[in-house]
Residue frames relative to the residue before (quaternion, step in Angstrom):
aa qw qx qy qz dx dy dz
X 1.0000 0.0000 0.0000 0.0000 0.00 0.00 0.00
X 0.3901 -0.6924 0.5550 0.2459 3.55 -1.00 0.87
X 0.8725 0.1256 -0.0868 0.4641 3.54 -1.28 0.59
X 0.0746 0.7996 -0.5892 0.0885 3.63 0.61 1.05
X 0.3024 -0.7653 0.5514 0.1368 3.55 -1.20 0.63
X 0.0808 0.7818 -0.6125 0.0845 3.53 -1.12 0.75
X 0.3835 -0.6498 0.5626 0.3380 3.57 -1.28 -0.17
X 0.6214 -0.5512 0.3968 0.3906 3.56 -1.24 0.35
X 0.7623 -0.2972 0.1938 0.5413 3.59 1.05 -0.68
X 0.8303 0.2391 -0.1137 0.4904 3.54 0.40 -1.23
X 0.1664 -0.7248 0.6638 0.0800 3.50 -1.34 0.66
X 0.6240 -0.5686 0.3545 0.4020 3.66 -1.01 0.63
X 0.3471 -0.7180 0.5698 0.1985 3.54 -0.97 0.95
X 0.5473 -0.6351 0.4213 0.3459 3.63 -0.98 0.73
X 0.5879 -0.5884 0.4309 0.3498 3.55 -1.20 0.60
X 0.6467 0.5254 -0.3325 0.4419 3.60 1.09 -0.61
X 0.6696 0.4954 -0.2923 0.4699 3.57 1.26 -0.36
X 0.8141 0.0662 0.0183 0.5766 3.58 0.85 -0.96
X 0.4771 -0.6473 0.5065 0.3112 3.58 -1.11 0.65
X 0.2282 -0.8313 0.4932 0.1169 3.55 0.04 1.29
X 0.5949 0.5574 -0.3663 0.4485 3.59 1.15 -0.55
X 0.6606 0.4787 -0.2983 0.4954 3.60 0.98 -0.84
X 0.6247 0.5551 -0.3308 0.4384 3.56 1.01 -0.85
X 0.7253 0.4376 -0.2376 0.4753 3.56 0.89 -0.95
X 0.6777 0.5261 -0.2829 0.4288 3.57 1.20 -0.49
X 0.7241 0.3443 -0.2201 0.5556 3.58 1.27 0.19
X 0.5820 -0.5390 0.4486 0.4117 3.55 -1.29 0.12
X 0.6370 -0.5308 0.3686 0.4203 3.61 -1.07 0.57
X 0.4486 -0.7221 0.4522 0.2697 3.61 -0.72 1.01
X 0.2515 -0.7555 0.5896 0.1357 3.56 -1.08 0.85
X 0.6818 0.3046 -0.2475 0.6174 3.57 1.27 -0.40
X 0.6899 -0.4568 0.3227 0.4596 3.59 -1.22 0.08
X 0.0939 -0.7745 0.6249 0.0293 3.56 -1.15 0.75
X 0.0255 -0.8628 0.5048 -0.0096 3.54 0.72 1.14
X 0.5652 0.6181 -0.3849 0.3878 3.56 1.21 -0.44
X 0.5697 0.6126 -0.3811 0.3936 3.60 1.22 -0.28
X 0.6380 0.5498 -0.3384 0.4197 3.60 1.13 -0.59
X 0.3574 -0.7451 0.5292 0.1924 3.58 -0.96 0.89
X 0.6726 0.4913 -0.2808 0.4768 3.59 1.24 -0.44
X 0.5021 -0.6668 0.4619 0.2999 3.57 -0.92 0.91
X 0.6990 -0.5323 0.3080 0.3650 3.53 -1.15 0.78
X 0.6753 0.5063 -0.3397 0.4150 3.68 0.77 -0.82
X 0.7535 0.3711 -0.1879 0.5092 3.58 1.17 -0.59
X 0.4486 0.7420 -0.4276 0.2557 3.58 1.27 -0.11
X 0.6323 0.5374 -0.3449 0.4386 3.60 0.93 -0.81
X 0.6620 0.4899 -0.3037 0.4790 3.58 0.92 -0.87
X 0.6432 0.5203 -0.3193 0.4621 3.58 1.01 -0.81
X 0.6237 0.5332 -0.3357 0.4626 3.59 0.99 -0.80
X 0.6737 0.4997 -0.3003 0.4542 3.56 0.91 -0.92
X 0.6442 0.5148 -0.3231 0.4643 3.58 0.96 -0.85
X 0.6910 0.4729 -0.2831 0.4676 3.58 0.90 -0.90
X 0.6142 0.5366 -0.3480 0.4623 3.58 1.09 -0.67
X 0.6172 0.5343 -0.3419 0.4654 3.59 1.02 -0.75
X 0.6328 0.5230 -0.3273 0.4680 3.60 1.00 -0.80
X 0.6651 0.5056 -0.3028 0.4587 3.58 0.95 -0.86
X 0.6395 0.5170 -0.3237 0.4679 3.58 0.98 -0.81
X 0.6886 0.4828 -0.2879 0.4581 3.57 0.83 -1.00
X 0.6245 0.5388 -0.3433 0.4493 3.60 1.03 -0.71
X 0.6591 0.4949 -0.3054 0.4769 3.58 1.01 -0.80
X 0.6487 0.5068 -0.3145 0.4727 3.56 1.00 -0.83
X 0.6710 0.5063 -0.3009 0.4504 3.58 0.89 -0.93
X 0.6462 0.5057 -0.3151 0.4768 3.57 1.11 -0.66
X 0.5355 -0.6699 0.3744 0.3526 3.58 1.26 -0.35
X 0.3421 0.7598 -0.4988 0.2385 3.60 1.21 0.28
X 0.4416 -0.7004 0.5063 0.2411 3.54 -1.12 0.76
X 0.7698 0.1841 -0.0795 0.6060 3.58 1.11 -0.75
X 0.1053 -0.8278 0.5505 0.0233 3.59 -0.59 1.11
X 0.2578 -0.7308 0.6104 0.1641 3.53 -1.32 0.43
X 0.5916 -0.5452 0.4286 0.4111 3.58 -1.26 -0.06
X 0.5216 -0.6679 0.3905 0.3596 3.58 1.30 0.09
X 0.3670 -0.7386 0.4767 0.3041 3.58 1.35 -0.04
X 0.1758 0.8439 -0.4887 0.1345 3.56 1.18 0.68
X 0.6997 0.4860 -0.2736 0.4465 3.60 1.03 -0.78
X 0.6462 0.5538 -0.3059 0.4268 3.60 1.25 -0.16
X 0.4126 -0.6707 0.5608 0.2557 3.52 -1.18 0.68
X 0.7527 -0.0508 -0.0148 0.6562 3.56 1.29 -0.45
X 0.6933 -0.4923 0.3209 0.4171 3.54 -1.27 0.27
X 0.7886 0.3703 -0.1647 0.4625 3.61 1.05 -0.68
X 0.6657 0.5896 -0.3402 0.3057 3.59 0.89 -0.84
X 0.5957 0.5812 -0.3871 0.3969 3.62 1.05 -0.57
X 0.6961 0.4330 -0.2712 0.5044 3.58 0.99 -0.78
X 0.6838 0.5207 -0.3009 0.4132 3.58 0.81 -1.02
X 0.7159 0.4377 -0.2599 0.4778 3.60 1.05 -0.70
X 0.6053 0.5492 -0.3601 0.4498 3.61 1.26 0.00
X 0.5722 0.6250 -0.3647 0.3858 3.59 1.26 -0.07
X 0.4874 -0.6196 0.5294 0.3135 3.53 -1.27 0.49
X 0.7102 0.4600 -0.3312 0.4175 3.56 -1.15 0.67
X 0.6912 0.4188 -0.2894 0.5130 3.59 1.27 0.06
X 0.3139 -0.7207 0.5927 0.1753 3.53 -1.12 0.79
X 0.1627 -0.8205 0.5448 0.0596 3.56 -0.38 1.25
X 0.6120 0.5621 -0.3494 0.4329 3.58 1.19 -0.48
X 0.7630 0.2003 -0.1187 0.6031 3.56 1.20 -0.55
X 0.0834 -0.8577 0.5052 0.0468 3.58 0.47 1.18
X 0.4298 -0.6603 0.5492 0.2786 3.50 -1.33 0.34
X 0.3880 -0.6868 0.5514 0.2714 3.54 -1.25 -0.46
X 0.0531 0.7724 -0.6316 0.0404 3.54 -1.12 0.73
X 0.5374 -0.6152 0.4652 0.3411 3.54 -1.19 0.54
X 0.3760 -0.6872 0.5734 0.2399 3.53 -0.95 0.91
X 0.6662 -0.5091 0.3354 0.4296 3.59 -1.22 0.25
X 0.5913 0.5500 -0.3622 0.4654 3.58 1.29 -0.19
X 0.5539 -0.6270 0.3811 0.3933 3.59 1.30 -0.20
X 0.5983 0.5576 -0.3580 0.4505 3.59 1.28 0.07
X 0.5003 -0.6455 0.4750 0.3278 3.61 -1.05 0.69
X 0.0529 -0.7859 0.6158 -0.0179 3.54 -1.07 0.82
X 0.5030 -0.6252 0.4819 0.3520 3.65 -0.97 0.68
X 0.0211 -0.8056 0.5903 -0.0468 3.57 -0.91 0.98
X 0.6318 -0.4949 0.4053 0.4377 3.59 -1.23 0.25
X 0.2571 -0.7519 0.5879 0.1514 3.58 -1.01 0.83
X 0.3166 -0.7692 0.5302 0.1641 3.55 -0.60 1.20
X 0.0158 -0.8247 0.5631 -0.0516 3.56 -0.59 1.21
X 0.7850 0.1173 -0.0754 0.6036 3.59 1.28 -0.02
X 0.7302 -0.4006 0.2859 0.4739 3.60 -1.23 -0.03
X 0.4154 -0.6908 0.5380 0.2464 3.56 -0.95 0.92
X 0.1207 0.7806 -0.6012 0.1212 3.56 -0.72 1.10
X 0.3963 -0.6731 0.5599 0.2764 3.58 -1.15 0.58
X 0.3111 -0.7791 0.5193 0.1631 3.57 -0.64 1.12
X 0.7841 -0.0738 0.1100 0.6064 3.58 1.07 -0.77
X 0.6373 -0.4856 0.4111 0.4348 3.54 -1.28 0.17
X 0.2950 -0.7853 0.5270 0.1361 3.56 -0.93 0.92
X 0.8310 0.2396 -0.0793 0.4956 3.59 0.83 -0.98
X 0.3944 0.7468 -0.4715 0.2539 3.60 1.21 0.02
X 0.6655 0.4917 -0.3136 0.4657 3.60 0.91 -0.84
X 0.5951 0.5516 -0.3550 0.4644 3.59 1.12 -0.65
X 0.6586 0.5073 -0.2959 0.4705 3.56 0.97 -0.92
X 0.6551 0.5151 -0.3185 0.4518 3.59 0.89 -0.90
X 0.6333 0.5151 -0.3298 0.4741 3.59 1.02 -0.76
X 0.6353 0.5288 -0.3196 0.4632 3.57 0.98 -0.85
X 0.6983 0.4765 -0.2789 0.4555 3.58 0.79 -0.99
X 0.6525 0.5246 -0.3162 0.4461 3.58 1.06 -0.69
X 0.7707 0.3701 -0.1686 0.4905 3.57 1.21 -0.44
X 0.7374 0.2475 -0.2455 0.5785 3.58 1.17 0.55
X 0.3283 -0.7182 0.5732 0.2187 3.52 -1.26 0.48
X 0.5468 0.6215 -0.3963 0.3970 3.58 1.27 0.02
X 0.6518 -0.4655 0.3970 0.4482 3.55 -1.30 0.15
X 0.1966 -0.8032 0.5564 0.0819 3.55 -1.02 0.79
X 0.1288 -0.7554 0.6402 0.0545 3.49 -1.21 0.74
X 0.0477 -0.7687 0.6362 0.0451 3.54 -1.13 0.66
X 0.3045 -0.7862 0.5208 0.1340 3.56 -1.06 0.76
X 0.1016 -0.7592 0.6399 0.0616 3.53 -1.24 0.65
X 0.5014 -0.6355 0.4748 0.3452 3.63 -1.07 0.57
X 0.4889 -0.6926 0.4586 0.2663 3.55 -1.07 0.77
X 0.6156 -0.5899 0.3797 0.3590 3.57 -1.13 0.59
X 0.6448 0.5074 -0.3366 0.4620 3.59 0.96 -0.77
X 0.6613 0.5099 -0.3089 0.4552 3.58 0.89 -0.92
X 0.6653 0.4893 -0.3172 0.4663 3.61 0.90 -0.83
X 0.6405 0.5166 -0.3406 0.4549 3.61 1.01 -0.67
X 0.6507 0.4914 -0.3083 0.4899 3.59 1.18 -0.55
X 0.7092 0.4210 -0.2388 0.5126 3.57 1.22 -0.51
X 0.6381 0.4685 -0.3401 0.5075 3.56 1.07 0.75
X 0.3469 -0.6767 0.5940 0.2628 3.56 -1.30 0.34
X 0.2671 -0.8030 0.5193 0.1189 3.54 -0.56 1.21
X 0.0546 0.7977 -0.5959 0.0752 3.56 -0.44 1.24
X 0.6749 0.4948 -0.2884 0.4654 3.58 1.20 0.34
X 0.7607 0.3930 -0.2167 0.4690 3.59 0.69 -1.06
X 0.5588 -0.5974 0.4596 0.3457 3.53 -1.16 0.67
X 0.7906 0.0824 -0.0099 0.6067 3.55 1.06 -0.80
X 0.5170 -0.6513 0.4487 0.3273 3.58 -0.94 0.82
X 0.5475 0.6028 -0.4051 0.4157 3.60 1.16 -0.41
X 0.6277 0.5222 -0.3348 0.4704 3.58 1.08 -0.68
X 0.6161 0.5284 -0.3404 0.4747 3.58 1.07 -0.71
X 0.6445 0.5316 -0.3216 0.4456 3.58 0.95 -0.87
X 0.6580 0.5054 -0.3174 0.4592 3.59 1.00 -0.76
X 0.6581 0.4760 -0.3197 0.4880 3.60 1.04 -0.64
X 0.5794 0.5299 -0.3705 0.4962 3.58 1.13 -0.56
X 0.6432 0.5404 -0.3204 0.4377 3.58 0.97 -0.86
X 0.6386 0.5167 -0.3289 0.4658 3.58 0.98 -0.79
X 0.6438 0.5163 -0.3177 0.4669 3.59 1.02 -0.77
X 0.6545 0.4981 -0.3070 0.4788 3.58 0.98 -0.86
X 0.6216 0.5500 -0.3380 0.4437 3.59 0.98 -0.81
X 0.6626 0.4955 -0.3079 0.4697 3.59 0.91 -0.89
X 0.6444 0.5188 -0.3204 0.4615 3.59 1.01 -0.80
X 0.6573 0.5126 -0.3157 0.4535 3.58 0.89 -0.91
X 0.6272 0.5350 -0.3385 0.4536 3.60 0.95 -0.81
X 0.6780 0.4822 -0.2930 0.4711 3.58 0.94 -0.87
X 0.6403 0.5286 -0.3306 0.4486 3.59 1.02 -0.74
X 0.6646 0.4684 -0.3136 0.4905 3.61 0.95 -0.74
X 0.6245 0.5344 -0.3419 0.4555 3.58 1.03 -0.73
X 0.6934 0.4628 -0.2625 0.4859 3.58 1.16 -0.64
X 0.6822 -0.5520 0.2671 0.3982 3.58 1.27 0.13
X 0.3357 0.7376 -0.5227 0.2646 3.61 1.14 0.34
X 0.3627 -0.7032 0.5643 0.2358 3.58 -1.09 0.73
X 0.7848 0.0327 0.0192 0.6186 3.55 1.06 -0.83
X 0.0935 -0.7494 0.6504 0.0809 3.56 -1.08 0.75
X 0.1722 -0.7982 0.5749 0.0516 3.54 -0.76 1.12
X 0.2139 -0.7517 0.6134 0.1141 3.55 -0.99 0.93
X 0.2535 -0.7784 0.5595 0.1294 3.57 -0.74 1.07
X 0.0522 0.8120 -0.5734 0.0957 3.56 -0.59 1.22
X 0.0461 0.8429 -0.5348 0.0377 3.63 0.67 1.00
X 0.6418 0.5514 -0.3375 0.4125 3.59 1.08 -0.62
X 0.4901 0.6137 -0.4625 0.4114 3.60 1.19 0.00
X 0.6481 0.4697 -0.3082 0.5141 3.57 1.16 -0.59
X 0.6964 0.4907 -0.2758 0.4451 3.58 0.96 -0.86
X 0.7858 0.1866 -0.0823 0.5839 3.62 1.10 -0.69
X 0.0288 -0.8777 0.4772 0.0350 3.61 0.74 1.03
X 0.6373 0.5344 -0.3561 0.4260 3.62 0.96 -0.72
X 0.6732 0.4650 -0.2940 0.4941 3.58 0.93 -0.87
X 0.6046 0.5567 -0.3562 0.4445 3.57 1.07 -0.69
X 0.6625 0.4847 -0.3065 0.4819 3.58 1.03 -0.74
X 0.6451 0.5433 -0.3291 0.4248 3.57 1.03 -0.74
X 0.8409 -0.0606 0.0823 0.5314 3.58 0.78 -0.97
X 0.4956 0.7002 -0.4172 0.3001 3.61 1.20 -0.25
X 0.6766 0.4831 -0.3010 0.4671 3.57 0.90 -0.89
X 0.6120 0.5412 -0.3419 0.4644 3.58 1.06 -0.70
X 0.6626 0.4927 -0.3027 0.4761 3.59 0.95 -0.87
X 0.6398 0.5282 -0.3287 0.4513 3.58 0.96 -0.82
X 0.6797 0.4725 -0.2965 0.4763 3.58 0.91 -0.86
X 0.5899 0.5383 -0.3745 0.4712 3.60 1.13 -0.52
X 0.6372 0.5250 -0.3250 0.4612 3.59 1.02 -0.77
X 0.7299 0.4128 -0.2184 0.4992 3.59 1.14 -0.63
X 0.3967 0.7572 -0.4532 0.2527 3.57 1.28 -0.09
X 0.8520 0.1252 -0.1177 0.4945 3.56 -0.81 1.06
X 0.5147 0.6402 -0.4221 0.3836 3.61 1.25 0.05
X 0.1745 -0.8182 0.5421 0.0786 3.58 -0.75 1.00
X 0.5677 0.5971 -0.3921 0.4092 3.61 1.19 -0.26
X 0.6456 -0.5246 0.3872 0.3974 3.56 -1.30 0.18
X 0.0373 -0.8108 0.5834 -0.0286 3.57 -0.63 1.16
X 0.1605 -0.7644 0.6201 0.0731 3.52 -1.22 0.65
X 0.1722 -0.7374 0.6381 0.1392 3.54 -1.29 0.45
X 0.1785 -0.7752 0.5996 0.0880 3.56 -0.87 1.03
X 0.0305 0.7763 -0.6267 0.0598 3.56 -0.87 1.04
X 0.0651 0.8272 -0.5443 0.1235 3.58 -0.67 1.09
X 0.5856 -0.5873 0.4441 0.3391 3.53 -1.39 -0.06
X 0.6651 -0.4796 0.3037 0.4852 3.60 1.27 0.13
X 0.6608 -0.4978 0.3757 0.4176 3.54 -1.29 0.37
X 0.5109 -0.6577 0.4639 0.3020 3.57 -0.94 0.92
X 0.6321 0.5489 -0.3308 0.4356 3.60 1.12 -0.64
X 0.7307 0.3987 -0.2105 0.5126 3.58 1.23 -0.51
X 0.7730 0.2229 -0.0922 0.5867 3.56 0.89 -1.03
X 0.1875 -0.8533 0.4810 0.0732 3.56 -0.22 1.27
X 0.7149 0.4170 -0.2541 0.5004 3.58 1.03 -0.71
X 0.1484 -0.7933 0.5882 0.0514 3.57 -0.98 0.89
X 0.3675 -0.6743 0.5801 0.2716 3.60 -0.99 0.75
X 0.5449 -0.6310 0.4387 0.3354 3.58 -1.20 0.35
X 0.7994 0.1607 -0.0994 0.5704 3.57 1.25 -0.17
X 0.5599 -0.6039 0.4611 0.3305 3.54 -1.28 0.42
X 0.3697 -0.7020 0.5625 0.2326 3.56 -1.18 0.65
X 0.7648 0.1255 -0.0825 0.6265 3.57 1.32 -0.29
X 0.3344 0.7351 -0.5363 0.2452 3.57 -0.36 1.22
X 0.6770 0.4721 -0.3228 0.4632 3.65 0.71 -0.90
X 0.5679 0.6192 -0.3736 0.3930 3.57 1.18 -0.58
X 0.6017 0.5866 -0.3612 0.4042 3.59 1.15 -0.52
X 0.4305 0.6518 -0.4797 0.3996 3.58 1.25 0.07
X 0.6884 0.4711 -0.2700 0.4809 3.57 1.15 -0.63
X 0.5456 0.5972 -0.3995 0.4313 3.59 1.29 0.21
X 0.4458 -0.7189 0.4707 0.2510 3.58 -1.03 0.73
X 0.4125 0.7058 -0.4799 0.3185 3.61 1.23 0.25
X 0.4999 -0.6503 0.4896 0.2957 3.55 -1.28 0.44
X 0.8054 0.1974 -0.0623 0.5554 3.58 1.02 -0.85
X 0.1369 -0.7490 0.6398 0.1046 3.56 -1.25 0.56
X 0.2066 -0.7817 0.5830 0.0804 3.56 -0.83 1.08
X 0.0362 0.8070 -0.5844 0.0772 3.58 -0.64 1.15
X 0.3718 -0.7102 0.5413 0.2537 3.57 -1.25 0.25
X 0.0695 -0.8077 0.5851 0.0200 3.57 -1.03 0.83
X 0.5988 0.6383 -0.3626 0.3202 3.59 1.11 -0.63
X 0.7500 0.3782 -0.2303 0.4914 3.58 0.59 -1.11
X 0.7236 0.4547 -0.2504 0.4550 3.56 0.94 -0.89
X 0.2516 -0.7655 0.5334 0.2572 3.58 1.26 -0.44
X 0.0057 0.8660 -0.4983 0.0422 3.52 1.01 0.98
X 0.4171 -0.6371 0.5844 0.2803 3.53 -1.16 0.72
X 0.2820 -0.8285 0.4642 0.1362 3.57 -0.17 1.31
X 0.3992 0.7271 -0.4764 0.2917 3.59 1.23 -0.02
X 0.6019 0.5872 -0.3547 0.4088 3.59 1.08 -0.71
X 0.5961 0.6027 -0.3659 0.3841 3.61 1.10 -0.55
X 0.5305 0.6268 -0.4058 0.4013 3.58 1.22 -0.37
X 0.6428 0.5391 -0.3198 0.4403 3.58 1.19 -0.52
X 0.6824 0.4230 -0.2775 0.5276 3.59 1.31 -0.11
X 0.1810 0.8613 -0.4619 0.1095 3.54 1.07 0.78
X 0.6404 0.4816 -0.3536 0.4827 3.61 1.24 0.08
X 0.6548 0.5092 -0.3017 0.4701 3.62 1.28 0.09
X 0.4146 -0.5769 0.6160 0.3404 3.48 -1.38 0.28
X 0.2240 -0.7890 0.5614 0.1101 3.58 -1.01 0.79
X 0.2466 -0.7061 0.6463 0.1514 3.53 -0.90 1.03
X 0.1664 -0.8182 0.5471 0.0592 3.55 -0.20 1.32
X 0.3235 -0.7453 0.5545 0.1799 3.56 -0.52 1.19
X 0.0419 0.8436 -0.5265 0.0972 3.56 -0.35 1.25
X 0.6363 0.4609 -0.3299 0.5232 3.58 1.30 0.31
X 0.3157 -0.7698 0.5343 0.1495 3.58 -0.67 1.18
X 0.2238 -0.8205 0.5170 0.0969 3.58 -0.41 1.23
X 0.5750 0.5689 -0.3896 0.4404 3.60 1.25 0.05
X 0.6924 0.4490 -0.2411 0.5108 3.57 1.30 -0.40
X 0.3109 -0.7794 0.5191 0.1625 3.57 -0.63 1.13
X 0.5301 0.5787 -0.4274 0.4488 3.57 1.27 0.05
X 0.4179 -0.6966 0.5245 0.2549 3.57 -1.00 0.84
X 0.4590 -0.6936 0.4899 0.2613 3.55 -0.83 1.03
X 0.4271 -0.6153 0.5726 0.3334 3.54 -1.27 0.32
X 0.6262 -0.5250 0.3988 0.4161 3.58 -1.16 0.41
X 0.6353 0.5457 -0.3330 0.4333 3.57 1.02 -0.74
X 0.6167 0.5294 -0.3479 0.4674 3.59 1.07 -0.66
X 0.6521 0.5053 -0.3098 0.4727 3.56 0.99 -0.84
X 0.6233 0.5359 -0.3368 0.4591 3.59 0.96 -0.82
X 0.6562 0.5177 -0.3173 0.4481 3.58 0.91 -0.90
X 0.6462 0.5105 -0.3282 0.4627 3.61 1.02 -0.71
X 0.6490 0.4909 -0.3211 0.4845 3.59 1.00 -0.74
X 0.6393 0.5436 -0.3336 0.4295 3.59 0.96 -0.79
X 0.5861 0.5730 -0.3723 0.4354 3.59 1.16 -0.48
X 0.6965 0.4659 -0.2675 0.4757 3.57 1.15 -0.61
X 0.5873 0.6591 -0.3569 0.3054 3.58 1.08 -0.71
X 0.5956 0.5447 -0.4047 0.4299 3.67 1.02 -0.40
X 0.7623 0.3780 -0.1774 0.4945 3.59 1.19 -0.52
X 0.7486 0.2675 -0.1624 0.5845 3.59 1.27 -0.32
X 0.4433 -0.6875 0.5026 0.2797 3.59 -0.73 1.02
X 0.6040 -0.6084 0.3759 0.3518 3.56 -0.98 0.88
X 0.6302 0.5548 -0.3314 0.4304 3.59 1.09 -0.69
X 0.7136 0.4439 -0.2481 0.4819 3.58 1.22 -0.39
X 0.5736 0.6134 -0.3690 0.3982 3.61 1.26 0.03
X 0.0603 -0.7459 0.6632 0.0084 3.54 -1.03 0.99
X 0.3220 -0.7495 0.5450 0.1937 3.60 -0.92 0.86
X 0.1300 0.7778 -0.6012 0.1290 3.56 -0.96 0.95
X 0.5729 -0.5277 0.4666 0.4189 3.60 -1.24 0.16
X 0.6806 -0.4735 0.3598 0.4280 3.58 -1.27 0.24
X 0.7989 -0.0405 0.1249 0.5869 3.57 0.88 -1.00
X 0.7437 -0.3530 0.2862 0.4904 3.57 -1.23 -0.35
X 0.3961 -0.7583 0.4847 0.1820 3.56 -1.08 0.82
X 0.3514 0.8113 -0.4395 0.1585 3.61 1.26 -0.01
X 0.7036 0.4706 -0.2811 0.4522 3.62 1.08 -0.58
X 0.5572 0.6121 -0.3909 0.4026 3.61 1.27 -0.08
X 0.5235 -0.5491 0.5177 0.3955 3.59 -1.20 0.38
X 0.5914 -0.6218 0.3672 0.3589 3.58 -0.94 0.85
X 0.6664 0.5100 -0.3270 0.4346 3.61 0.88 -0.86
X 0.6250 0.5150 -0.3376 0.4797 3.59 1.11 -0.61
X 0.6396 0.5284 -0.3213 0.4565 3.57 0.94 -0.88
X 0.6745 0.4867 -0.3009 0.4665 3.58 0.86 -0.93
X 0.6436 0.5244 -0.3261 0.4522 3.59 0.94 -0.82
X 0.6632 0.5001 -0.3031 0.4671 3.56 0.96 -0.84
X 0.6477 0.5103 -0.3251 0.4630 3.58 0.99 -0.78
X 0.6324 0.5225 -0.3358 0.4629 3.59 0.99 -0.77
X 0.6414 0.5152 -0.3225 0.4682 3.58 1.00 -0.78
X 0.6472 0.5201 -0.3159 0.4593 3.57 1.03 -0.81
X 0.6493 0.5031 -0.3123 0.4773 3.59 0.99 -0.82
X 0.6363 0.5147 -0.3256 0.4734 3.60 0.99 -0.79
X 0.6329 0.5283 -0.3264 0.4624 3.57 1.03 -0.79
X 0.6313 0.5328 -0.3335 0.4543 3.58 0.98 -0.80
X 0.6399 0.5228 -0.3207 0.4630 3.59 1.01 -0.79
X 0.6307 0.5204 -0.3290 0.4725 3.58 1.02 -0.79
X 0.6746 0.4997 -0.2918 0.4584 3.56 0.90 -0.93
X 0.6399 0.5183 -0.3319 0.4600 3.61 0.97 -0.82
X 0.6568 0.5041 -0.3160 0.4633 3.58 0.95 -0.82
X 0.6489 0.5306 -0.3119 0.4473 3.56 1.02 -0.81
X 0.7873 0.3175 -0.1553 0.5052 3.57 0.96 -0.88
X 0.3594 0.7704 -0.4696 0.2384 3.59 1.25 0.24
X 0.7424 0.3820 -0.2289 0.5005 3.60 1.07 -0.64
């Protein structure tokens, strides 16, 4: 199918499940933030499942071709996995600068980073049991997690990134074994810390993908629109992903009005073209979305284009998110009709 549609990962969590006002009023948590949940611990698992079903059905009803679990069980895209690893002290967290430049509590590395058990496999199994569509699940990237931690153990943070990569690799293997169609690695800090990404980030990312044969994606962005308001017109780290063994690269173009010429340098990848502006609460028309995709088509063959929002949708009101997804699906239909012959 030409122009398949998907989301980057997250879908808005219901107000009855999480305190969305508190969530939006702080930087994304890097350590656990259990105080955000409105449901008491004994009932939280059931509440997560109910809310995940709502997220799946909303994606299906909007017409998406590839659905996720909406990351409903997560307080942020990265902290659920990062805080499940061995070698971090969560009771005495460290501090690191967020990409906004503000200090944020983070896991403190006090020993070798190791994956103790599968973290997201049960989430994937629940997703697969409740949809007949292709499924994608996301994991935080090793470079990003190394930037979101205080290193009190390794001689060099690059060594920490490589151990994070080994943990991610083991998780990805288990996710594909459990039936994932696509596994996406989120690496936003490659854009935020491009020099370090060039030094060791790409090596860590490829270690995370070592020996993986399933379809993998890497998402790189400028940060949540609700948190990071200003956008550069171009990426500081993107052509380098040509050296990554992933099949797909997820980028944003809508809010940043990205010069899509850079995408020509990723001619061996499928491109998830971010075509939904998450900073604008107005729902795009399908024609607006088509115009954003058309900006990329001179540089990306139509067979390699996937439609997606710029980034995760968790900070949007649900009705806005659904409206935007419907517009994106309608745009895909217009594009398929245009390129059918």
